[in-house]
N, C-alpha and C positions, 0 to 999 in steps of 0.2 A: 505494499498501499503508500501510497505516497507520504511522505513525510511534509513539513509545514516548508515551504521555501518562498523565498521574498516574491512580493507580488506589487509591478506598478501598473494599475489599473484604471484605465481611462474608460467612461460610461458616454453614449451618445443617445439621445431621444430623437432624433427629426421626426421619428414618427411618434407620438408621445401619450399613446394609447395604455401601454404597460407603466410610466412612469409610476405611478402611485402606486402600482401591482406588485412589480418588481422591481426591489429596491437594490440601488450600486453594496447596501450588506449582503444582501441574497446575492448578488452576483460575485462579490469577492468571496464568499464561504465558498459556494460553489466550484468558482475558478481554481479557487488554493487548494480544496481536495483532491485535486484532478491532477496537481502541479508534481512533477519530479525532477526541477529545477529551477531557479529562479526566471520570472519571467515577464515582459512587459508586453499587456492587450489593451485593446481598444474593445469593447462590445459595445456595438451598436445596434440599433433596431430603428427599421424600417420599412417603408409600407410596399406593395407588394409590386408598386409600379417600378422602384429603385431595387427591391429584390430578384426582379424581372429582369431586371437590365443589369445588374452586376453579374447573375448567373448566364446572361447569353454572351455579354462581351467578354467575361475570364473562363466560363466552360463550354460556349457551346451549344446549352440551354436553355429553350425560349421558354421559359417559365420560373415563376418565382420559387424558391426550395426554402424550408425550413431554418436552415443553419448552412453559409460559408465560411470556411474557415481559409484566413491568407495569412498562411505563415512565410516569415521574413528572413527566418533566421536556415543559411545556405551551410554553414558549416558547424558540421557533427561537433567539433569543438568549444563550437562557444558557449559561454558561459551562461549568456543570458537568451530563451527564447521569446520570440518577438512575432506576435501575430494579430491581427483584425479578427473579430468575430461574428462577422455580420446576423442578426435573428429575424426575420420577415413577422410579424407581430400578425398580419392575414393567415398566414400560413400554421403560423403555434398556435391563433384560435379556433381556428377552423379541424387541427391537427386532436388538439384537447378534447371538443367537443362529438369530434367523431372516437376517440378513443375511448369515449367515458373517465376522461383524468383530467384532475383540478389544474389550471391552466400551470401553476407554480411547479406543481410536479414534472410537466411538460417541457417546460422551460429550463429546469433543472438542470434532467437529461441531458436537453440539449448543449447546454453549457458543457458539462461535464464532456459530451461529444465534440464538440469544437476545442475543448482545451487539449483533448487529446492527439486532436488532426494536427492541431499546431506544433505537439512534441512530436508527430513525426509516425503516429497511427494508422493506420488505413482497413476501409474492409474489402477492397476490390477484389480482392483471391480469398477465397472460404477459410483457410486458416488465419489469415489476418484478422478475420471478419470477424472470427471464433473469440480470436485474443483478445479484440478490444472489445466484445460485447462482454466477455466476462471481467474486464476490467470495470468497465461502465456499470456492471452491475453490484459489483465487490464496492466501488468510491459511494454509488447511491447509497448503498445499503448503512456507509457510515454515517451517513446525511439524515439517515431516517426515513429513506424513499423506497418503496416496493423495487421488484423487477422490471423491469419497463419492457420486457419482451414476454413477460408473461402473459396469458391469455385473461382478458379482462372475466 
């Protein structure tokens, strides 16, 4: 499990709908729980238009997605992980409703997911996906959240 590492965190709410629901303190706690090394992150809440534009321009996928992670640490020997984590409010709200989960629980999961991506974890291959999912389950459990991959 990750130990407590230094975290410099900037939070942006250009889409302010979740500002009073998902606080900076929440985001810091969730990100900190998933850190394996010191980090500098910006977490940004965007609407569907900005989410779609970013996903299209940087990933070639023309739709808004729940979380995008832009990792900037190219050197594996770097002492600080740097990334922007983009959360799309419209998608988060829709998915939480579809999953019949509290919005806070869903956002916690996706922040942990994004932080793991920032540190080089991925889910393109089955073995990578299994490792990443197991880490998410364990980290979320330490935060008091249920397994996000369990059937409701």
